[in-house]
N, C-alpha and C positions, 0 to 999 in steps of 0.2 A: 664350866665358870659360866659367868654370865656375862661379862664384858671380855672385851679385847683385852691382853696385858699390856705393860709395857714391856718393850723388847730393847735392847739395846741398841744402836746404831750401828752401820759399816767401820764406821774408824776403833769406836769400843771394842767392837768385836775383833778388828783383825787386832787391840791391842795384846786380848787375851792370849789370842791364838801365839803372839811372841813369846808368852810366858808359860806355853809347850799345853797350852790347854787343846784338847780334838777337838771338830767340828764335826756334828750332824745332823744338814741339811732338811726340814720338811716341805714339800711344794705342795700345788692340791695333787700333783699324779701319786705321792706320798699317801697324801690322805685320803685317796679314793682308794689305794690299796689297803691301808689301815680301815677302811671302812667293810671290806671285804669283796670291793669291785676292783677289775683290771683296768687297765689303761693302754698305750700304746708300748711300750715296752715287755707290761710282764703281763702275765694273763693274773685270774685270780688265785691266791694262795693263802692258805690259813697260817701258813707259819711265816710267810713275810709279813702277813698280819697282825700277828703276836708279835712280835720282834720291832716291827713302826712301834706299835703300842705301849709297847713296855717301853722304849726312847724317851716319846714325846714322856711317857708317867713319870715314869722310874726311870732318869739317866744317870750313867757311871757319875762320878764324882769330877773327873778329867774329862768328861765329855759335854761340851757344849749343847743344845741344839735350839738351831735355828729355824726362825719360824717369819710368816711375811713382816715389815715393817710397813705398819700401814699407817699414809701421813698424808695430808690433802696435799702436799707439792710432790707428791710421785705421780707422772707423766700415768700409772699405771692404779693411783688411787681406785677410782670407780669398780675397775676387776675384782680388786683386791676385796676391798668392800662386802664386795658381791659372795664371796666366800668366805666372810668370818661366820654363818650358820655350818659349813662344814666343816671346821677347824676345832669351834668353842668344844663338843664332845669330847674331844682326843686330848684337850689342854686341860693343867694342873695350877692349881694356885699356888703349887708348890716350888715350882719350876721357877728359874730365873733364867729367861729365854732371851736367845741372844738373835740376831739377823740374820736372815737367808739371803740375804740380798751383796756379800759381800760380793758378791760372778753378776751381779745383775742389775748395769747401769741402766736399762731399761727399766726398773722399778725406784734405783736411787744414784740418778746423774749426780751428785755428789763426786760419787769416787771416781769420776773420769777425771784424773788428776794424774805427773807424774808422781806427785807427794806418794798418797795413796799405793798408789802400783811399783813404787818403791820398800814400802812400809809392808804388802803383800810377800814384797822378792827375799826380804829379811828371813822370811820364816823358811826358808830355803838355804838361802847361799852361805855355800862351804859346810856342807853339811851334807852326810850319807841318805841321798833322798831315793825312795821308791815313789814312784808317778805308778798308776792301773789306772789304765784308760784306753779307747778304741786307740787305733794306730793314728787316727789322722788328726786325732785334737792336739792344739795350738800349742799346748802345755809340756808336750813331747819337744818341740822348738827351742821354746822359755828355757822352761828348768834345767837340763847340760850347761848351758852355759854357764853357773853361778853355782852349780852343785859342786863339791868337794868328790863327790860320787854319785853316778846317777843310774839307776834302774829302772827300768821300763820292763810292768807286766801288761800285755794287749788284754784287755777285753772285749767280750762282745757285745752287739749293742742291744740286743734283743734276749732277754729268758738268761740273763747273768746271774741271777736270784740264783738259778738252777745249779750252776758252779763255784758257788761262793767259799763253800769249805775248801777248794782246790783255789781256789783266787787269794784267800788268807794264807793256806799255807806258803803261798810263794810271793805275798808280799812280806814277808816276815824273814823269809830267805838272805842272809848280808846281815841280820840284824841293824836295818836301817835307823838311823836318827829322827825321822820325819816320813809317813807315806802321805803322796796329795793323791788324791782320789776323782776321781770322774767317769763313772756309772748308772748313773741313777738313782734307783730307792738302793741299788743293790752298794753302791758308796757311804748311804746315809748307814745302812746298818754294818759296814764293815769299819768305817770311824768308831761305833760303840763298841764292838770288837778288841779290836786292836789298841783303844784307850784301855778295855779291862786285860789287857795282857803287857799295857805300860809303854806302850807304842804310839806317840804322837802321831792320831792320823786327823787331815783335814778335805773334807769333802769341801772341794772347789769349784763343780760344777764343769763351766763352759768357759770359765774367768779367761783363757790363754788365750781368746781372739783380741779382747779389748785389752790386756793386759801387754799382748805385743805391739796392739796401737801405739801403746804410750810408753812401751820400750823399747824399742827397732837394735837388730841386730847391732849399729855403728854407736848404742848407748851400754853396749854387752863387753865382755871380756871375753878370752878366746874360748874353744869349744873343748869339755872335760870328755876322757870315752866316757862310753855309754855300756853297759850290761842290759843284755836281753833276758829275764827271767819268764818261761815259760808254762805259766798253768795248764794244757792242755785242751784246754777249750775255746780259742784260734788256733790261726795259721798266723806266726810269724816273721815271714818270710816279704809282706808290703811293710809289716816294719822297719825290719834292717833294710830293705831297700829304700823308705822313707829318708830315712838316718844318714845311711850312707853319702844319698845323692845333695841332705844337706853340707855333708863335710864331717859327719860327726863317724868318729869311731869305734866298731860295733864289735862286740864279743860276748856271747853267751857265757851262763854260769857255768864252769868247768872248763874253757877256754881261758887262754893266758891273754892279758891282754896288759 
């Protein structure tokens, strides 16, 4: 592509996600990896590079691809403009891109509203939800309060792509209605893989922090039980301890709860 494409804004993107589309988000880290380089969370990896390139140019019909929405009112406008040359070689004129800023109020301040936070929450409210994230992710505090059934798949911070097969299987366990992902470029790839399996999967990154500020516990209903799904690549003890300290009833797959 020769010019930056038109990108759907964050509110339009969330509306499509409420229609059961999946979302794979691309930031500067994913583009570095697509180009064959490494970045802080993943070393250079040919398989990962190829998978990211395929998502950018030939996404599954039910998987939206999020890229930066570059607009002058953004506080980080100059930062994203400087990255246009890195992105353009990987974009396709045949793909209708949506905003990767659905979880980035630093780049899209208009999403810092209760109305937006409640719209995001509707994507998992009263559903069977699986969250794949690090144990400390704020989404692990937020999602169980409105999900009908909640399963947490702990993911490592670094080198998660090496475990993507096991993580994918753990996400599918229990036949969730929707999978929420927060695991860097591995989440990007899993969103595409799960969409191809007919499961809605949404890469929300670090959205939990600002959503919790907009939806504090006193605005949320009582806690639901939590199920832990162990993919075999992280120690789940810290996850269980953190959830139980927050008042959740926790059990693992195979335990009665």
